[in-house]
N, CA and C atoms of all chains as a GROMACS GRO file, in nm:
protein
  639
    1MET      N    1  12.971   9.087  10.324
    1MET     CA    2  12.983   9.192  10.403
    1MET      C    3  12.972   9.316  10.330
    2LEU      N    4  12.986   9.326  10.220
    2LEU     CA    5  12.964   9.462  10.166
    2LEU      C    6  12.828   9.480  10.156
    3ALA      N    7  12.751   9.384  10.087
    3ALA     CA    8  12.613   9.401  10.069
    3ALA      C    9  12.539   9.447  10.212
    4ILE      N   10  12.574   9.395  10.330
    4ILE     CA   11  12.494   9.449  10.466
    4ILE      C   12  12.556   9.588  10.467
    5ASP      N   13  12.653   9.628  10.440
    5ASP     CA   14  12.704   9.782  10.471
    5ASP      C   15  12.628   9.841  10.380
    6VAL      N   16  12.599   9.805  10.263
    6VAL     CA   17  12.522   9.915  10.159
    6VAL      C   18  12.373   9.911  10.202
    7ILE      N   19  12.321   9.792  10.234
    7ILE     CA   20  12.196   9.794  10.280
    7ILE      C   21  12.162   9.878  10.390
    8SER      N   22  12.242   9.869  10.474
    8SER     CA   23  12.226   9.956  10.624
    8SER      C   24  12.267  10.106  10.604
    9THR      N   25  12.348  10.126  10.509
    9THR     CA   26  12.391  10.270  10.476
    9THR      C   27  12.239  10.328  10.392
   10ILE      N   28  12.175  10.250  10.296
   10ILE     CA   29  12.060  10.298  10.232
   10ILE      C   30  11.973  10.344  10.322
   11PHE      N   31  11.929  10.249  10.418
   11PHE     CA   32  11.812  10.279  10.541
   11PHE      C   33  11.878  10.384  10.636
   12MET      N   34  11.976  10.399  10.655
   12MET     CA   35  12.028  10.517  10.756
   12MET      C   36  12.009  10.650  10.659
   13ALA      N   37  12.026  10.638  10.524
   13ALA     CA   38  12.042  10.756  10.458
   13ALA      C   39  11.890  10.806  10.455
   14ALA      N   40  11.781  10.703  10.403
   14ALA     CA   41  11.652  10.745  10.426
   14ALA      C   42  11.595  10.805  10.569
   15GLY      N   43  11.654  10.756  10.666
   15GLY     CA   44  11.621  10.804  10.820
   15GLY      C   45  11.672  10.942  10.809
   16ALA      N   46  11.805  10.971  10.758
   16ALA     CA   47  11.861  11.113  10.753
   16ALA      C   48  11.778  11.196  10.674
   17PHE      N   49  11.743  11.146  10.569
   17PHE     CA   50  11.636  11.242  10.491
   17PHE      C   51  11.510  11.280  10.571
   18PHE      N   52  11.447  11.168  10.630
   18PHE     CA   53  11.318  11.202  10.714
   18PHE      C   54  11.343  11.311  10.829
   19MET      N   55  11.471  11.300  10.886
   19MET     CA   56  11.503  11.398  11.001
   19MET      C   57  11.521  11.530  10.949
   20ILE      N   58  11.584  11.554  10.813
   20ILE     CA   59  11.611  11.686  10.743
   20ILE      C   60  11.458  11.741  10.728
   21THR      N   61  11.383  11.648  10.672
   21THR     CA   62  11.233  11.679  10.613
   21THR      C   63  11.147  11.753  10.758
   22GLY      N   64  11.171  11.660  10.868
   22GLY     CA   65  11.109  11.709  10.992
   22GLY      C   66  11.158  11.868  11.036
   23THR      N   67  11.280  11.847  11.037
   23THR     CA   68  11.337  11.974  11.075
   23THR      C   69  11.306  12.106  11.000
   24LEU      N   70  11.317  12.073  10.873
   24LEU     CA   71  11.233  12.175  10.786
   24LEU      C   72  11.103  12.244  10.804
   25GLY      N   73  11.027  12.115  10.829
   25GLY     CA   74  10.869  12.112  10.867
   25GLY      C   75  10.884  12.217  10.984
   26LEU      N   76  10.956  12.183  11.083
   26LEU     CA   77  10.966  12.263  11.208
   26LEU      C   78  10.995  12.386  11.199
   27LEU      N   79  11.084  12.427  11.084
   27LEU     CA   80  11.116  12.602  11.084
   27LEU      C   81  11.030  12.636  11.000
   28LYS      N   82  10.962  12.590  10.902
   28LYS     CA   83  10.935  12.691  10.780
   28LYS      C   84  10.786  12.663  10.801
   29PHE      N   85  10.710  12.583  10.863
   29PHE     CA   86  10.550  12.578  10.869
   29PHE      C   87  10.502  12.681  10.948
   30PRO      N   88  10.378  12.740  10.920
   30PRO     CA   89  10.326  12.865  10.984
   30PRO      C   90  10.266  12.876  11.106
   31ASP      N   91  10.214  12.753  11.158
   31ASP     CA   92  10.139  12.722  11.264
   31ASP      C   93  10.192  12.600  11.383
   32PHE      N   94  10.134  12.625  11.508
   32PHE     CA   95  10.186  12.517  11.609
   32PHE      C   96  10.129  12.371  11.542
   33TYR      N   97  10.024  12.372  11.488
   33TYR     CA   98   9.974  12.230  11.466
   33TYR      C   99  10.036  12.169  11.357
   34THR      N  100  10.065  12.259  11.246
   34THR     CA  101  10.140  12.195  11.127
   34THR      C  102  10.272  12.191  11.145
   35ARG      N  103  10.344  12.245  11.255
   35ARG     CA  104  10.469  12.213  11.278
   35ARG      C  105  10.488  12.051  11.361
   36LEU      N  106  10.371  12.017  11.446
   36LEU     CA  107  10.364  11.915  11.518
   36LEU      C  108  10.350  11.818  11.418
   37HIS      N  109  10.244  11.833  11.299
   37HIS     CA  110  10.252  11.732  11.226
   37HIS      C  111  10.367  11.678  11.139
   38ALA      N  112  10.454  11.801  11.140
   38ALA     CA  113  10.576  11.763  11.055
   38ALA      C  114  10.687  11.680  11.150
   39THR      N  115  10.692  11.743  11.279
   39THR     CA  116  10.780  11.645  11.369
   39THR      C  117  10.754  11.531  11.396
   40GLY      N  118  10.606  11.477  11.386
   40GLY     CA  119  10.587  11.355  11.405
   40GLY      C  120  10.632  11.268  11.315
   41LYS      N  121  10.675  11.301  11.201
   41LYS     CA  122  10.737  11.201  11.097
   41LYS      C  123  10.864  11.192  11.143
   42CYS      N  124  10.928  11.274  11.210
   42CYS     CA  125  11.071  11.283  11.243
   42CYS      C  126  11.096  11.166  11.358
   43ASP      N  127  10.979  11.204  11.438
   43ASP     CA  128  10.965  11.102  11.564
   43ASP      C  129  10.982  10.961  11.522
   44THR      N  130  10.881  10.908  11.466
   44THR     CA  131  10.847  10.782  11.436
   44THR      C  132  10.952  10.732  11.301
   45LEU      N  133  10.944  10.801  11.189
   45LEU     CA  134  10.999  10.710  11.072
   45LEU      C  135  11.134  10.746  11.066
   46GLY      N  136  11.176  10.858  11.078
   46GLY     CA  137  11.350  10.891  11.093
   46GLY      C  138  11.422  10.795  11.198
   47GLN      N  139  11.368  10.808  11.302
   47GLN     CA  140  11.424  10.712  11.413
   47GLN      C  141  11.420  10.572  11.382
   48ILE      N  142  11.311  10.527  11.332
   48ILE     CA  143  11.299  10.353  11.331
   48ILE      C  144  11.406  10.324  11.204
   49LEU      N  145  11.397  10.414  11.104
   49LEU     CA  146  11.497  10.400  10.946
   49LEU      C  147  11.628  10.394  11.006
   50ILE      N  148  11.666  10.484  11.086
   50ILE     CA  149  11.814  10.455  11.129
   50ILE      C  150  11.843  10.344  11.225
   51ILE      N  151  11.752  10.332  11.305
   51ILE     CA  152  11.766  10.202  11.405
   51ILE      C  153  11.772  10.092  11.316
   52LEU      N  154  11.681  10.062  11.227
   52LEU     CA  155  11.671   9.943  11.151
   52LEU      C  156  11.814   9.931  11.095
   53GLY      N  157  11.872  10.035  11.029
   53GLY     CA  158  11.991  10.030  10.961
   53GLY      C  159  12.096   9.990  11.065
   54CYS      N  160  12.114  10.040  11.188
   54CYS     CA  161  12.196   9.980  11.289
   54CYS      C  162  12.172   9.836  11.320
   55ILE      N  163  12.044   9.782  11.303
   55ILE     CA  164  12.026   9.654  11.343
   55ILE      C  165  12.070   9.565  11.238
   56ILE      N  166  12.052   9.593  11.118
   56ILE     CA  167  12.103   9.524  11.000
   56ILE      C  168  12.244   9.507  10.998
   57TYR      N  169  12.299   9.628  11.032
   57TYR     CA  170  12.445   9.633  11.031
   57TYR      C  171  12.517   9.535  11.169
   58GLU      N  172  12.449   9.541  11.268
   58GLU     CA  173  12.476   9.460  11.399
   58GLU      C  174  12.469   9.294  11.378
   59GLY      N  175  12.366   9.272  11.294
   59GLY     CA  176  12.366   9.106  11.302
   59GLY      C  177  12.270   9.073  11.427
   60PHE      N  178  12.285   8.919  11.456
   60PHE     CA  179  12.225   8.893  11.566
   60PHE      C  180  12.306   8.884  11.683
   61SER      N  181  12.284   8.985  11.796
   61SER     CA  182  12.368   8.970  11.896
   61SER      C  183  12.263   9.012  12.019
   62PHE      N  184  12.315   9.053  12.151
   62PHE     CA  185  12.222   9.096  12.257
   62PHE      C  186  12.189   9.261  12.247
   63ILE      N  187  12.264   9.336  12.150
   63ILE     CA  188  12.238   9.463  12.149
   63ILE      C  189  12.133   9.484  12.044
   64THR      N  190  12.100   9.393  11.957
   64THR     CA  191  11.990   9.394  11.858
   64THR      C  192  11.882   9.384  11.934
   65ILE      N  193  11.854   9.314  12.023
   65ILE     CA  194  11.747   9.313  12.111
   65ILE      C  195  11.680   9.444  12.181
   66LYS      N  196  11.786   9.485  12.234
   66LYS     CA  197  11.777   9.633  12.316
   66LYS      C  198  11.769   9.752  12.204
   67LEU      N  199  11.798   9.721  12.071
   67LEU     CA  200  11.765   9.812  11.962
   67LEU      C  201  11.608   9.814  11.930
   68LEU      N  202  11.585   9.718  11.913
   68LEU     CA  203  11.446   9.657  11.885
   68LEU      C  204  11.357   9.712  11.997
   69LEU      N  205  11.396   9.715  12.120
   69LEU     CA  206  11.331   9.754  12.239
   69LEU      C  207  11.300   9.909  12.228
   70VAL      N  208  11.386   9.970  12.202
   70VAL     CA  209  11.401  10.106  12.162
   70VAL      C  210  11.294  10.160  12.064
   71SER      N  211  11.336  10.081  11.926
   71SER     CA  212  11.224  10.131  11.841
   71SER      C  213  11.091  10.080  11.880
   72ALA      N  214  11.049   9.964  11.930
   72ALA     CA  215  10.899   9.924  11.944
   72ALA      C  216  10.857  10.001  12.058
   73PHE      N  217  10.960  10.084  12.155
   73PHE     CA  218  10.888  10.166  12.276
   73PHE      C  219  10.839  10.289  12.177
   74TYR      N  220  10.944  10.332  12.099
   74TYR     CA  221  10.908  10.467  12.022
   74TYR      C  222  10.807  10.466  11.945
   75ILE      N  223  10.780  10.363  11.873
   75ILE     CA  224  10.645  10.343  11.798
   75ILE      C  225  10.539  10.388  11.853
   76PHE      N  226  10.494  10.341  11.982
   76PHE     CA  227  10.401  10.371  12.065
   76PHE      C  228  10.421  10.500  12.132
   77ALA      N  229  10.530  10.552  12.204
   77ALA     CA  230  10.547  10.652  12.260
   77ALA      C  231  10.534  10.803  12.180
   78GLY      N  232  10.597  10.776  12.063
   78GLY     CA  233  10.618  10.909  11.982
   78GLY      C  234  10.487  10.985  11.954
   79PRO      N  235  10.364  10.887  11.897
   79PRO     CA  236  10.256  10.912  11.866
   79PRO      C  237  10.173  10.942  11.974
   80ALA      N  238  10.187  10.885  12.107
   80ALA     CA  239  10.110  10.927  12.228
   80ALA      C  240  10.165  11.070  12.272
   81GLY      N  241  10.280  11.093  12.262
   81GLY     CA  242  10.330  11.242  12.299
   81GLY      C  243  10.275  11.347  12.206
   82THR      N  244  10.280  11.338  12.093
   82THR     CA  245  10.232  11.406  11.964
   82THR      C  246  10.076  11.459  12.010
   83HIS      N  247  10.020  11.340  12.028
   83HIS     CA  248   9.886  11.361  12.033
   83HIS      C  249   9.862  11.429  12.194
   84ALA      N  250   9.915  11.397  12.278
   84ALA     CA  251   9.898  11.468  12.416
   84ALA      C  252   9.942  11.621  12.399
   85LEU      N  253  10.023  11.656  12.332
   85LEU     CA  254  10.062  11.795  12.296
   85LEU      C  255   9.982  11.879  12.248
   86MET      N  256   9.925  11.819  12.109
   86MET     CA  257   9.841  11.872  12.040
   86MET      C  258   9.700  11.911  12.115
   87LYS      N  259   9.659  11.802  12.185
   87LYS     CA  260   9.537  11.834  12.254
   87LYS      C  261   9.531  11.926  12.372
   88ALA      N  262   9.664  11.921  12.417
   88ALA     CA  263   9.681  12.048  12.548
   88ALA      C  264   9.681  12.181  12.451
   89GLY      N  265   9.762  12.188  12.342
   89GLY     CA  266   9.739  12.316  12.263
   89GLY      C  267   9.599  12.348  12.221
   90TYR      N  268   9.520  12.266  12.179
   90TYR     CA  269   9.392  12.278  12.140
   90TYR      C  270   9.295  12.328  12.254
   91VAL      N  271   9.341  12.272  12.380
   91VAL     CA  272   9.253  12.300  12.512
   91VAL      C  273   9.281  12.450  12.551
   92CYS      N  274   9.406  12.492  12.526
   92CYS     CA  275   9.456  12.600  12.578
   92CYS      C  276   9.423  12.716  12.470
   93GLY      N  277   9.401  12.685  12.364
   93GLY     CA  278   9.361  12.802  12.275
   93GLY      C  279   9.441  12.850  12.164
   94VAL      N  280   9.533  12.768  12.138
   94VAL     CA  281   9.645  12.824  12.050
   94VAL      C  282   9.576  12.837  11.921
   95PRO      N  283   9.607  12.957  11.852
   95PRO     CA  284   9.529  12.986  11.733
   95PRO      C  285   9.560  12.911  11.614
   96VAL      N  286   9.455  12.910  11.531
   96VAL     CA  287   9.475  12.778  11.406
   96VAL      C  288   9.525  12.891  11.294
   97TRP      N  289   9.609  12.877  11.196
   97TRP     CA  290   9.624  12.922  11.096
   97TRP      C  291   9.552  12.890  10.994
   98LYS      N  292   9.496  12.985  10.929
   98LYS     CA  293   9.398  12.976  10.794
   98LYS      C  294   9.477  13.037  10.680
   99LYS      N  295   9.444  13.005  10.552
   99LYS     CA  296   9.516  13.029  10.445
   99LYS      C  297   9.494  13.189  10.430
  100GLY      N  298   9.617  13.254  10.421
  100GLY     CA  299   9.599  13.415  10.389
  100GLY      C  300   9.635  13.485  10.541
  101ASP      N  301   9.646  13.401  10.636
  101ASP     CA  302   9.681  13.486  10.747
  101ASP      C  303   9.826  13.503  10.781
  102LYS      N  304   9.868  13.568  10.879
  102LYS     CA  305  10.022  13.593  10.893
  102LYS      C  306  10.099  13.472  10.943
  103ARG      N  307  10.206  13.444  10.945
  103ARG     CA  308  10.271  13.346  11.006
  103ARG      C  309  10.274  13.407  11.140
  104MET      N  310  10.236  13.274  11.241
  104MET     CA  311  10.252  13.297  11.408
  104MET      C  312  10.381  13.212  11.451
  105MET      N  313  13.697   7.725  12.893
  105MET     CA  314  13.774   7.844  12.825
  105MET      C  315  13.669   7.902  12.707
  106MET      N  316  13.647   7.772  12.629
  106MET     CA  317  13.562   7.804  12.496
  106MET      C  318  13.435   7.870  12.538
  107ARG      N  319  13.368   7.798  12.662
  107ARG     CA  320  13.222   7.804  12.671
  107ARG      C  321  13.236   7.964  12.718
  108ALA      N  322  13.331   8.002  12.801
  108ALA     CA  323  13.348   8.135  12.824
  108ALA      C  324  13.328   8.234  12.738
  109MET      N  325  13.443   8.200  12.643
  109MET     CA  326  13.435   8.285  12.526
  109MET      C  327  13.298   8.306  12.469
  110ALA      N  328  13.265   8.208  12.431
  110ALA     CA  329  13.121   8.206  12.360
  110ALA      C  330  13.017   8.278  12.439
  111THR      N  331  13.030   8.260  12.550
  111THR     CA  332  12.934   8.340  12.632
  111THR      C  333  12.952   8.504  12.614
  112ARG      N  334  13.072   8.514  12.623
  112ARG     CA  335  13.116   8.684  12.618
  112ARG      C  336  13.087   8.719  12.486
  113ASN      N  337  13.099   8.639  12.387
  113ASN     CA  338  13.071   8.664  12.225
  113ASN      C  339  12.930   8.738  12.216
  114ILE      N  340  12.834   8.644  12.288
  114ILE     CA  341  12.708   8.687  12.268
  114ILE      C  342  12.656   8.826  12.330
  115PHE      N  343  12.730   8.857  12.418
  115PHE     CA  344  12.714   9.003  12.508
  115PHE      C  345  12.775   9.095  12.449
  116MET      N  346  12.909   9.041  12.378
  116MET     CA  347  12.976   9.181  12.306
  116MET      C  348  12.914   9.199  12.169
  117SER      N  349  12.943   9.305  12.112
  117SER     CA  350  12.911   9.340  11.982
  117SER      C  351  12.977   9.264  11.872
  118SER      N  352  12.926   9.227  11.774
  118SER     CA  353  12.965   9.130  11.677
  118SER      C  354  13.008   9.209  11.558
  119CYS      N  355  13.016   9.347  11.574
  119CYS     CA  356  13.046   9.451  11.467
  119CYS      C  357  13.200   9.452  11.442
  120THR      N  358  13.251   9.443  11.319
  120THR     CA  359  13.390   9.475  11.266
  120THR      C  360  13.370   9.588  11.175
  121SER      N  361  13.408   9.690  11.203
  121SER     CA  362  13.378   9.842  11.138
  121SER      C  363  13.464   9.843  11.034
  122THR      N  364  13.423   9.863  10.914
  122THR     CA  365  13.495   9.866  10.796
  122THR      C  366  13.493  10.037  10.764
  123THR      N  367  13.580  10.073  10.673
  123THR     CA  368  13.594  10.195  10.656
  123THR      C  369  13.468  10.275  10.608
  124MET      N  370  13.398  10.166  10.530
  124MET     CA  371  13.290  10.278  10.462
  124MET      C  372  13.165  10.263  10.581
  125MET      N  373  13.167  10.185  10.653
  125MET     CA  374  13.056  10.195  10.750
  125MET      C  375  13.102  10.314  10.852
  126ILE      N  376  13.206  10.341  10.896
  126ILE     CA  377  13.275  10.446  10.980
  126ILE      C  378  13.223  10.583  10.912
  127ILE      N  379  13.272  10.594  10.780
  127ILE     CA  380  13.215  10.707  10.724
  127ILE      C  381  13.065  10.745  10.690
  128SER      N  382  12.987  10.628  10.699
  128SER     CA  383  12.847  10.662  10.686
  128SER      C  384  12.804  10.710  10.804
  129PHE      N  385  12.850  10.629  10.917
  129PHE     CA  386  12.814  10.654  11.061
  129PHE      C  387  12.851  10.814  11.080
  130LEU      N  388  12.946  10.832  11.024
  130LEU     CA  389  13.008  11.005  11.060
  130LEU      C  390  12.922  11.088  10.990
  131ALA      N  391  12.886  11.060  10.849
  131ALA     CA  392  12.789  11.144  10.791
  131ALA      C  393  12.656  11.174  10.852
  132VAL      N  394  12.587  11.048  10.873
  132VAL     CA  395  12.470  11.061  10.969
  132VAL      C  396  12.454  11.092  11.070
  133GLY      N  397  12.579  11.076  11.148
  133GLY     CA  398  12.596  11.156  11.295
  133GLY      C  399  12.582  11.314  11.293
  134MET      N  400  12.685  11.360  11.168
  134MET     CA  401  12.692  11.506  11.168
  134MET      C  402  12.561  11.575  11.104
  135ILE      N  403  12.483  11.486  11.023
  135ILE     CA  404  12.346  11.540  10.980
  135ILE      C  405  12.267  11.559  11.089
  136ILE      N  406  12.261  11.456  11.168
  136ILE     CA  407  12.176  11.466  11.288
  136ILE      C  408  12.204  11.592  11.378
  137ALA      N  409  12.339  11.591  11.410
  137ALA     CA  410  12.386  11.704  11.474
  137ALA      C  411  12.357  11.838  11.425
  138GLY      N  412  12.366  11.842  11.294
  138GLY     CA  413  12.335  11.983  11.210
  138GLY      C  414  12.183  12.025  11.266
  139THR      N  415  12.104  11.885  11.234
  139THR     CA  416  11.950  11.947  11.272
  139THR      C  417  11.933  11.966  11.399
  140ILE      N  418  11.992  11.897  11.497
  140ILE     CA  419  11.984  11.952  11.623
  140ILE      C  420  12.005  12.102  11.636
  141LEU      N  421  12.121  12.160  11.587
  141LEU     CA  422  12.169  12.265  11.582
  141LEU      C  423  12.055  12.373  11.519
  142VAL      N  424  12.009  12.345  11.415
  142VAL     CA  425  11.908  12.420  11.345
  142VAL      C  426  11.784  12.431  11.409
  143SER      N  427  11.752  12.321  11.456
  143SER     CA  428  11.590  12.318  11.546
  143SER      C  429  11.611  12.396  11.697
  144SER      N  430  11.704  12.409  11.727
  144SER     CA  431  11.734  12.472  11.848
  144SER      C  432  11.700  12.632  11.844
  145TYR      N  433  11.702  12.671  11.722
  145TYR     CA  434  11.638  12.804  11.695
  145TYR      C  435  11.477  12.808  11.724
  146ARG      N  436  11.410  12.722  11.700
  146ARG     CA  437  11.265  12.719  11.742
  146ARG      C  438  11.262  12.704  11.879
  147ALA      N  439  11.375  12.637  11.963
  147ALA     CA  440  11.352  12.633  12.093
  147ALA      C  441  11.378  12.749  12.156
  148ILE      N  442  11.482  12.826  12.102
  148ILE     CA  443  11.493  12.975  12.158
  148ILE      C  444  11.415  13.091  12.126
  149ALA      N  445  11.366  13.112  12.005
  149ALA     CA  446  11.314  13.200  11.954
  149ALA      C  447  11.154  13.163  11.914
  150GLY      N  448  11.098  13.074  11.939
  150GLY     CA  449  10.978  13.005  11.926
  150GLY      C  450  10.864  13.112  11.976
  151PRO      N  451  10.752  13.150  11.920
  151PRO     CA  452  10.670  13.234  11.970
  151PRO      C  453  10.568  13.145  12.068
  152GLY      N  454  10.592  13.174  12.175
  152GLY     CA  455  10.497  13.107  12.268
  152GLY      C  456  10.549  12.958  12.343
  153THR      N  457  10.491  12.917  12.421
  153THR     CA  458  10.536  12.793  12.518
  153THR      C  459  10.542  12.665  12.447
  154PHE      N  460  10.419  12.641  12.371
  154PHE     CA  461  10.408  12.523  12.284
  154PHE      C  462  10.508  12.495  12.180
  155ASN      N  463  10.541  12.597  12.089
  155ASN     CA  464  10.654  12.574  12.008
  155ASN      C  465  10.775  12.530  12.061
  156ARG      N  466  10.801  12.604  12.181
  156ARG     CA  467  10.954  12.551  12.247
  156ARG      C  468  10.920  12.405  12.316
  157VAL      N  469  10.807  12.352  12.345
  157VAL     CA  470  10.782  12.211  12.391
  157VAL      C  471  10.804  12.171  12.260
  158VAL      N  472  10.743  12.161  12.143
  158VAL     CA  473  10.793  12.075  12.020
  158VAL      C  474  10.923  12.076  11.992
  159ALA      N  475  10.975  12.194  11.999
  159ALA     CA  476  11.153  12.172  11.972
  159ALA      C  477  11.226  12.092  12.055
  160ALA      N  478  11.159  12.110  12.203
  160ALA     CA  479  11.258  12.037  12.316
  160ALA      C  480  11.228  11.883  12.278
  161ASN      N  481  11.103  11.837  12.240
  161ASN     CA  482  11.066  11.705  12.228
  161ASN      C  483  11.135  11.647  12.101
  162ILE      N  484  11.157  11.715  11.979
  162ILE     CA  485  11.231  11.687  11.864
  162ILE      C  486  11.378  11.685  11.886
  163ILE      N  487  11.446  11.751  11.995
  163ILE     CA  488  11.564  11.755  12.009
  163ILE      C  489  11.586  11.638  12.090
  164GLY      N  490  11.517  11.598  12.196
  164GLY     CA  491  11.546  11.461  12.258
  164GLY      C  492  11.519  11.338  12.184
  165THR      N  493  11.439  11.352  12.076
  165THR     CA  494  11.438  11.233  11.979
  165THR      C  495  11.551  11.230  11.912
  166LYS      N  496  11.609  11.331  11.839
  166LYS     CA  497  11.737  11.330  11.770
  166LYS      C  498  11.844  11.303  11.863
  167ALA      N  499  11.851  11.329  11.992
  167ALA     CA  500  11.960  11.301  12.082
  167ALA      C  501  11.965  11.134  12.110
  168ILE      N  502  11.838  11.075  12.110
  168ILE     CA  503  11.872  10.944  12.139
  168ILE      C  504  11.906  10.887  11.995
  169VAL      N  505  11.890  10.908  11.893
  169VAL     CA  506  11.964  10.837  11.769
  169VAL      C  507  12.108  10.871  11.753
  170LEU      N  508  12.138  11.006  11.800
  170LEU     CA  509  12.274  11.048  11.791
  170LEU      C  510  12.356  10.970  11.885
  171LEU      N  511  12.307  10.941  12.021
  171LEU     CA  512  12.366  10.864  12.120
  171LEU      C  513  12.373  10.704  12.052
  172ILE      N  514  12.315  10.658  11.995
  172ILE     CA  515  12.320  10.516  11.925
  172ILE      C  516  12.430  10.545  11.798
  173ILE      N  517  12.435  10.659  11.738
  173ILE     CA  518  12.546  10.663  11.650
  173ILE      C  519  12.660  10.675  11.683
  174VAL      N  520  12.680  10.753  11.793
  174VAL     CA  521  12.824  10.790  11.850
  174VAL      C  522  12.867  10.654  11.916
  175GLY      N  523  12.770  10.558  11.968
  175GLY     CA  524  12.814  10.456  12.029
  175GLY      C  525  12.895  10.362  11.933
  176TYR      N  526  12.834  10.359  11.810
  176TYR     CA  527  12.895  10.280  11.685
  176TYR      C  528  13.019  10.336  11.641
  177ILE      N  529  13.026  10.479  11.641
  177ILE     CA  530  13.158  10.530  11.595
  177ILE      C  531  13.260  10.495  11.679
  178ILE      N  532  13.258  10.498  11.804
  178ILE     CA  533  13.358  10.483  11.913
  178ILE      C  534  13.369  10.345  11.954
  179GLU      N  535  13.296  10.263  11.870
  179GLU     CA  536  13.286  10.102  11.882
  179GLU      C  537  13.256  10.062  12.023
  180ARG      N  538  13.157  10.134  12.092
  180ARG     CA  539  13.103  10.091  12.228
  180ARG      C  540  12.948  10.097  12.211
  181PRO      N  541  12.914   9.965  12.165
  181PRO     CA  542  12.720  10.006  12.112
  181PRO      C  543  12.669   9.968  12.250
  182HIS      N  544  12.718   9.956  12.353
  182HIS     CA  545  12.660   9.950  12.484
  182HIS      C  546  12.583  10.095  12.544
  183PHE      N  547  12.600  10.208  12.425
  183PHE     CA  548  12.519  10.303  12.491
  183PHE      C  549  12.383  10.299  12.444
  184VAL      N  550  12.362  10.197  12.388
  184VAL     CA  551  12.197  10.166  12.360
  184VAL      C  552  12.125  10.163  12.493
  185ASP      N  553  12.164  10.119  12.606
  185ASP     CA  554  12.110  10.143  12.738
  185ASP      C  555  12.072  10.270  12.788
  186ILE      N  556  12.195  10.347  12.748
  186ILE     CA  557  12.178  10.518  12.799
  186ILE      C  558  12.031  10.550  12.707
  187ALA      N  559  12.048  10.514  12.566
  187ALA     CA  560  11.957  10.558  12.482
  187ALA      C  561  11.806  10.520  12.526
  188LEU      N  562  11.792  10.388  12.567
  188LEU     CA  563  11.675  10.341  12.625
  188LEU      C  564  11.613  10.413  12.730
  189MET      N  565  11.702  10.429  12.794
  189MET     CA  566  11.668  10.513  12.916
  189MET      C  567  11.625  10.659  12.907
  190TYR      N  568  11.692  10.720  12.795
  190TYR     CA  569  11.681  10.864  12.758
  190TYR      C  570  11.544  10.882  12.700
  191ALA      N  571  11.497  10.760  12.625
  191ALA     CA  572  11.378  10.768  12.543
  191ALA      C  573  11.268  10.739  12.638
  192ILE      N  574  11.273  10.686  12.750
  192ILE     CA  575  11.136  10.678  12.840
  192ILE      C  576  11.163  10.807  12.904
  193LEU      N  577  11.275  10.879  12.944
  193LEU     CA  578  11.259  11.003  13.009
  193LEU      C  579  11.192  11.116  12.902
  194ASN      N  580  11.208  11.111  12.804
  194ASN     CA  581  11.190  11.195  12.699
  194ASN      C  582  11.037  11.207  12.686
  195PHE      N  583  10.987  11.087  12.671
  195PHE     CA  584  10.826  11.064  12.678
  195PHE      C  585  10.768  11.110  12.784
  196ILE      N  586  10.797  11.067  12.908
  196ILE     CA  587  10.745  11.119  13.034
  196ILE      C  588  10.754  11.249  13.051
  197GLY      N  589  10.867  11.317  12.996
  197GLY     CA  590  10.879  11.454  13.019
  197GLY      C  591  10.768  11.522  12.920
  198THR      N  592  10.751  11.483  12.816
  198THR     CA  593  10.655  11.540  12.723
  198THR      C  594  10.518  11.515  12.785
  199ILE      N  595  10.454  11.392  12.830
  199ILE     CA  596  10.350  11.393  12.888
  199ILE      C  597  10.308  11.460  12.991
  200ILE      N  598  10.412  11.478  13.088
  200ILE     CA  599  10.395  11.585  13.212
  200ILE      C  600  10.392  11.706  13.155
  201VAL      N  601  10.465  11.753  13.083
  201VAL     CA  602  10.442  11.920  13.022
  201VAL      C  603  10.323  11.920  12.961
  202ALA      N  604  10.260  11.843  12.872
  202ALA     CA  605  10.129  11.840  12.807
  202ALA      C  606  10.016  11.837  12.934
  203LYS      N  607  10.044  11.768  13.025
  203LYS     CA  608   9.920  11.765  13.124
  203LYS      C  609   9.921  11.888  13.207
  204TYR      N  610  10.050  11.928  13.239
  204TYR     CA  611  10.040  12.053  13.308
  204TYR      C  612  10.010  12.172  13.233
  205LEU      N  613  10.007  12.197  13.103
  205LEU     CA  614   9.977  12.294  13.022
  205LEU      C  615   9.839  12.295  13.016
  206GLU      N  616   9.774  12.176  13.001
  206GLU     CA  617   9.637  12.149  12.975
  206GLU      C  618   9.561  12.171  13.097
  207LYS      N  619   9.587  12.152  13.208
  207LYS     CA  620   9.497  12.132  13.309
  207LYS      C  621   9.539  12.250  13.435
  208GLY      N  622   9.667  12.278  13.412
  208GLY     CA  623   9.719  12.378  13.496
  208GLY      C  624   9.783  12.311  13.629
  209GLU      N  625   9.737  12.180  13.661
  209GLU     CA  626   9.802  12.121  13.802
  209GLU      C  627   9.863  11.977  13.747
  210LEU      N  628   9.931  11.898  13.830
  210LEU     CA  629   9.966  11.774  13.798
  210LEU      C  630   9.890  11.658  13.841
  211CYS      N  631   9.865  11.662  13.963
  211CYS     CA  632   9.765  11.553  14.007
  211CYS      C  633   9.656  11.604  14.091
  212SER      N  634   9.522  11.605  14.032
  212SER     CA  635   9.418  11.650  14.103
  212SER      C  636   9.356  11.519  14.179
  213PRO      N  637   9.328  11.565  14.288
  213PRO     CA  638   9.255  11.472  14.379
  213PRO      C  639   9.122  11.430  14.323
   0.00000   0.00000   0.00000
């Protein structure tokens, strides 16, 4: 029982690390596109690692299937939403940051 | 009686929360709540519409994870249903906002 707790805690700590990294990228990056690039990691990897920790902790029950369903939905939905948002920004003409420019 | 209890045990959660897991769930939940609080700065003061949409998208994603974590903390993991519905709503909202900002209308004939 202790091994399961330790393994799921490690997975959830990795997911929390990716969440913090995505938030730092959202705050510190200089551009719309780079911010979206940072939050894409937070969308997929952080969420999937935390849900994987919950799955390992839960064992096999009916809730595991629902957790797998949430995770499998977000594998497809997160990158699709990110791509649609980035294409909308590119069509609308959001300015692209180049090296040496001011932060926008 | 036994059969009814066995059926009930499949649908109930099989978790017996130890102290270590409660502490780790609380720590992860507090980290995610803090990141939601910090990233709401970009939603309020971000320059332009698109930065605000990105911040709203990421706050929705973190709220899903926070809902699952809170469901484990108060030992009621059936919050996963609400989390699944909220995931679908977040995805559809992002797609609709992106399409509206790109084309200026929602359904063109």
